[in-house]
N, C-alpha and C positions, 0 to 999 in steps of 0.2 A: 294942437295940444301935444301930439306926439313929437313934433319938432322941438317944442319947448322942453319936453322931457329929455330929449336927446342932448340938447345944449347944456342943460344943467349937469347931467351925468358925465358928458364929455369933458366939461370944465373940471370936474372932480378928478377924472382920470388924468387929465393934463397936469393938474397940480400935484399929482402923486399921492393922493389920499390913500390910506390903507384900504385894502380890498374889502374888508368887512364893512367899513364905514361907507364906502361907495355903493356897495350892493344894498346895504340897509337903506340908504337914501333913495335908491332906485325903487325898492319895495314900497316905501312910504309914499313916494311920488305916484307910483302906479295905483296904489290903493286909493289915493285922492282922486284919480281920474276914473277908475273902475270901482265905484263905491260899493258894489255888491261882492267884490272879490277880496280874498285873503291871499297874500302873496308869499311864496316860499322859494328860495334859491338854495340848492344843494350842490356841493362839490362832489366829484367822483374821484377818489384817489385809490389806486390799486384795487379797483373793483368794489369799493365800499363807499357808502354815502356819508356825508358830513355836512351839517347845516352851516351855510355861509351867512344867511340872513332870513329871518322870518319874524319880523317885529310884532305881528299880531297873534301869531300862534303861541299857545302856552309853552313854557319852557319844558315841561314834562313831555309834551308831544314831540318837540324837537329832539330832546335828549334820547327818546325812545328810537328815533330814526337813526341817530348817529351810530355808525359802525355796521349798519345793515349791509349785507352783500347784495349787489344788484342781481336781478333774475327775472324770469318771465312772469312770476306771480308775486312780485314785491311791490304792491300798490301801483300807483300811477308813475311815480318818479323812478322807483327801482326798475320798473318794466321799460320805461322810456330810455333810461340809461343803458339797459341791457340790449334793447333792440336798436337803439340809435335813431329812433323816429318818434314823432309825437304820439302820445297815448291819451285818448279822451274817454274818461269814465263818467258817464252821466248819472249812474246810480251806484254809489258805494255799497249800499246794503245788499245788492244782488250780484255785483260784478265779481267773478272768481279771482281776479287779480288782487282783490282786497280781502279775500277770505280770512287771511291770518292777521289783518290789521284793522278790520272794520270796527272792532271793539275800541280801538283808539280814537277813531274819527267820529263815530256815531254819537257818543255822549256829548261831544262838543257841538253837535248840530250840523256837521258837514255832510252834505248829501252827494256832492259831485266834486271831481278833481281832474283837471287837465294838466298834463305835464309835457314839456318839450325839451329835447336834449340840447345842450350847449356843446357845440362841436368846434374843435380847433385842430387843424391839420388832420382831418378825418378821424379824430379821436374824441370820444365823449369825455368832457371834463366837468360836466355839471348838468343840472336840470333847472328849468324855470317852471313853476307851477302856480295855478289858480285853484283855490278851494272856494266852493259855493255852498250856501245853505239851502239850495233848492236843486232839484234834479233837472239838469239841462246841459246843453252843449254850448260852445262859445258863439257869440255873435260875430259879425264881420268886423265891427269896431274893436271888439275884445281881441280878435285874432291879430289885428294890426298892432295892437299894443303889445301882445305877446311876441310877435315877430321882432318888433323894435327892441323890446326888452332883452330878448335872447341875444340879439346882435350886440347890444351894449354890454351885457354880461360877458360875452366872448372877448370883447375889447379889453374890459377891465381885468379879466382873468389872465389874458395873454400878456398884458403889460406887467401884472404882478409876477408872473412866471419869469419874464425877462429880467425884472429887477432882482428876483430871488436867485436867478442863475448868475447874474453879475456879482451879486453879493457872495454867492457860493464860490465863484472863481477867485474873488479877491481874498478869500480866507482859505484857499486850497492850494497846496503845492502842486504845480502842473505835472511834475514828473512822477510823483508817487501817489497822488490823490489824497495824501494825508492833510490834516489841518496844518496851516503854515505858521510862521512866526507871529503874524498879526493876530491870528485866532488864538495862539498861545497867550499873547498879552491880554486878550479878553478873558480867557480862562483864568489867568493869574488874578485878574481883577475880581472875578467871580469868587475865587477861593478865599478872598479876604473876608467874606461874610459867611463862608461855609462852616456849618456847625460840626461836621465830621472831621476826623483827623485826616491829614494828608501829608504827602511829601513829594519831592521832585527828584527825578533822576535825569542827569544830563549825560548823553552818550556821544562819544566821538569814534568814528571809524579809524582804526589805526593804519589800515593798508589801502585806503582809497587812492592816495597819490601813487603808491607803488603799482597798483593795478592800472591806473591811467597811463603811467609812464611806460609800463611793460606791455600791456595789451591794447591800449587805446581807450579813448573816452567812451566808446560804445560799451566796452566791458565795464568801465567804471559806473556808467549809468545803470547797467544791469545790476551791479552790486548794490547800488543805492536802493533800487526797486525791491530787490530780494530782501534786503535788510528791513525795509519798510514793511513788507508783507509779514516777515517773521516777528517783528515787534508787535504788529497789530494782532497777530495770532496769540501772543502771550498776554498782552494787557488790553487789547481792544483798540480799534481805530480812533474812537472818541478821545482816548487818553494818550494818544501818540501824536507827536508833532514833529515835522521836519523844520528845523530852524534855518536851514540853508547849508550848502556844501556837504560836509560829512558830519554835521551836528544834529542830534535829535534830542527831544525832551519827552519825558514820560511823567504823567501825573499819577501818583499812587494814592488811592483813597482807602479808608477803612473805618470800621465802627468801633475798634478797640481803643483803649486809652492812648496807645501810641501805635504808629505805623512801622512795621518791620520792612525796611527797604532792602534788606539782604536777600530775602526770599525771591522777590521779582527780579532783582539784579542778577542773582545766580541763575535763575531760569532763563533770562534773556541771554546771558553769556553762553550758557549751554546750548541754547537753540541756535544762536548765531554761528557757532563754530563749525556747524556741519557744512560739508562741501556744497558749493554753488556753481551752477553753469552760467558763466558770464561771457556772452558772445562766443561761446564754443570753448572757453578756457575754464579749467577747474580752479576755483578760488575758494579759500577758506576764510570767510569773513572774520576779522578780529576787531574788537572794540574795547574801549576803556570807559568806565562809568564812575561818575561822582554823584553823590546824593546828599540831600538834607531834608529834615523833617520840619513840620510846622512849629513844633515846640522849641526849635533851635534859633528862632528869630522872631522879632516883634512884628514883622510884616511879610506879605507874600514876596515883595521885592527882596527882602532880606533873606528869605529861604532860597530864592533863585541865586542870589549872590553867594550864599554859602555853598550851594551845590556846584557853582562854577569854581569856587576855590578848591573844593574837594576834587573836582575833575582835573584841575590843573595839577594838584598834588599827586593824584593817581597817575597821570601821564608822565610825571617826572620820576616817580618812585616805584609805581606798581602797574606799569602799562599792561593792558590786557586783563585787568582785574577791576574790582569795584572798591571804592573807598568812600566811606561815609564821613561827613563833616564832623569835626570835634572842636570843642572850645579851644581857642588859642591857635588853631590852624591858620586862620586869617592873618594873625599877627606874623606868623612865620613866613607866609607867602608875601606879605607886605614888606617884611624885612629883606626878602630876597629881591623883590622888585627894586627896592631902594638901592641895594648893593649893585645890581646890574646897571641901574641908571648912573650911579656915581662912578662906577668903573669905566663905563663907556665914555663918560665925559672926561675922565682923567686920561684915557687913552687918546682921545681927540686933542686934548690940550697938552699932551706930552708931560704929564705929571706922574708917570710911573717911573720909579727909581730902583736901581739895583744897589743894595747894601751888602757888605761882605762880612762873613763870619769866618774867622781863621780855623783851619783844621790843623791840630797839633799832634805830633808823635809823643806818646806818653813816656817812652824811654829816654828820649833826648830833649823833649820839650821844644823841638824844632817845628816851626810853621812850615808845613809841606804843601799847603794849598788853602783854598777858600771855598765856602759855599755861598752862592749868590742868593740873596733873599729879596723877594719882591716887596716893595713898599709903595704906598701912595702918598703923594705930597698934596696937602690942601692948599687953597688959595692963600691962606695966611702963613704958609710955610711949615705947618705941623706935619709930622710924619706919622702915617697910619700903618700899623702892622697888617700883614696879609690876613690874619685871623678875622679882622674886622670886615673884610670884603670877600672872604672865602666863598660865601653863598653865590657870588657872581660867577665863580668858576664852574658852577653846574651848568651854565650856559655854554654850549660847545664853541660858539664863535668867540665869546669873551675869553675862554680858556686858551684857545689857539692864538688869539691876538696878544694876550699877556706873554705867552711863551716866546712869540716872535719878537716882542719888544725887549724882553730880557736877553734873548740871544744877541740882538744888535748892540745893546748897552754893554754886555759882558765882553763881547768881541772888541768893542772900542776901548774898554778899560784895559783889557789884556794887552792890546797894542800899545797903549800909553805906558803901561808898566815895563814892557819890554824895551821901549824907547829909552826909558830912564835907567835901564840896566838892573832892574830889580829881579832877583831870582824867583822863579815861578815854576811850579811843577804841574798843578792842575787846579781847575775851578769847576765846582759842581753846580748844576742848574736844575731846579725842580721842574718837572714837566707834568702834563696831565694825561689821562687815558685817551683823551681826544687826539693828542699828538701822536700817540702810538697807533691809533686807529687810522689816522690819515696816511701814515706809512712813509712819509718823505722827510723824516727828521734828520737823517744824515745829510741829505741834500741841503736842507735849510741851514744846518750847522756850517757846512762848507761855504755856502753863499755869504753867510754873515761874516765869517772870518776873512773871506776873500775880499769883501768890501772894506773891512776895517784895517787889514794889514796885508795888502797885495804882494809886497816884496818879501814877505817872510815865509818860511816853511813852517807850517802849523799842522797839528794833528788832532783835530776835534774828534771825539768819540761819543757815540750814543750807546752807553752801556745800559 
């Protein structure tokens, strides 16, 4: 019969049945074999008892046990868990270990209770107990059943813990210990039905790449861990997620009619900017935050998208600060994305054109030069003014590529005009702040004109 019991429970363990269901099945199967016994299995977590299964015991009795701290005088189970060895109480009414709990057991008619610890890796993780309505100790057969049951409980609990640990690892960022992107997606799904008000903050570290490039990735990893610790200290580890790389998400909840994202964002930025020791180097963490509230979108995914738009805008215009999503911001960002995309395509397909506006002396009305204007030609041949794709020039690479294309075209045009004997004094070209920042504008000018008219003496200037 014991072998049959083992096979049934082992099959449930192998199928991956939830722990409480497996232990409940074990208790019912044992009570069917040992008909005089009432079975109870308790878990021990951080020194406290918690009912795993006790199908025949009244709920009030089990609830009274939950949360009790183990000790030398805490009934049979609490004592067995405390001592790490079996405890046989043949008379609950007189045993001192039941002094504080006999009033719970006696009215139910229980007279004896034997409890055995469930031990995994030399640590007590639970107890298996028999209650009886008569004063007696265990028979040899009953002891065999208890031994087999304790072993099966240990197998079931150990498997449950391995599964729980695998699940924990799958939802945990290995570097910081914070919940990861997968767990954030779960939390986002839970927020869909959340009755309280909430919002999302998305945070990007501004100087992680600089730290990695300057001090090495060990320092960069330290920076990520320190930032994670500081974020958790402000808003709690449960509400802080590392999405990957230098990006974090924070869920802000509240009971008011609306959630004020500015307060936690300001506290986060203030906390982060303190000096940090990263692999022996002093680093001042810097971050940019974008946020959105529940009432600004129809869905949780919409709130996340809005927060992402706000973060993008903040990084572009207010790096190192917080920016909260506002209606219409998404349209502006979309417009910029479209401008960047169209301008990149025009550059690849050689559809950027230089048009010229004459510069006239007011006293003599003489044309003394030209201003080169950047224009985009569509596939249909239409000409688009720079104002229509100006948003694209906020992208540093696009701005630099446009300047280079204009330099080459203007140099070619000037060479043609000179070949035709046209009088020419100067041509102005608009440049961007990026060109000045790069610092090689003079060299680029000379290279462009050297390629366009190598036999001529020319004097390009970057004023």
